[in-house]
Every structure is written in C-alpha cells, then in structure tokens.
C-alpha angles and dihedrals in degrees: 000000000000127000095253096047119109117248115269095248090045129241118322117250099288120174111211113217117215116185119245113259119246111243117254123261092251090052092049090051093049093049088049091052089050094052092042089055092049101041103026094215127104092210094048092047092049094049089050093049091047097243133114118261091237090058091058090051091049088051089053092051093048101041117050097191091051087052089054093048089050091050094050093052093044090050093048090049089050090051090050094051092047088052093049089052091049093051090052089055097045095040109036120185112268119213124187120237109218129193121185090343098310131103109244098168146326140246122221112204127182108193104238096183090051091050092048089053092049092049094048089051091060100037112115110254107219121182116219113230092251096051122087 
C-alpha cells in the first residue's frame, strides 16, 4: 500500500462542506426591488435583502435603470398609501351602539391619527440647504 492509495475499507462517511455561494449582483438587485415593492422603504428592503442601506443608495447613483425602477416602486407605494388613507376617510368604520341587547344607533369613526401617520409616511422629505 502506497501513501496516496485509499484505505482498503474506503473513506469513512465524510460530509464535504462547500460554502454557500453569494448571490450575484443582479440577483441582489432584483431581490431588493422585490422587497422595495412589498415594503415601500429603502431601509426595510435593504435589511431584508441582506445589504446595507448605503449600498442601495450607491446602486441608485451608479445605475440609472435601477434608479428608475426604485422610483417607480416608491411612487406606486406612495399612491397605494394615499389611496388607503382616502378609503379610510370615505368609508369610516361603523360600530353599533347597543342598549339592553338592542341596537339603538351606530357610530362612524375615521381614524384621524392613523390617516395622519399614513400621510406623513408618504410626504416627501426635503432638506433645506442649511440643514445637514
């Protein structure tokens, strides 16, 4: 038996570990856009993709098509939130008022605090030139 020959009974049950491959750049960008469409937040989408938020902003600066795709998804999300806020105002929740087991009226409530929070989430954030 020489040094490089396998043992006579064969090798023991060895599980070879190969590290998982890192997703390609195109795959990470696609995953980021998918999460951005779902959650509507650059920070949330970056965290769910496994990248830093600054990386996503760098991708937007370097790739014009990626920037357009991000803008489209953010605009759609803003429109969806505004639509939801409008629906809450137009169709308030109606709650019955009961007295001794009988309905004597109802109360319609539109959640103003929730609507304000929704509208603040889509308001464009502009920095003044003096603010940093």
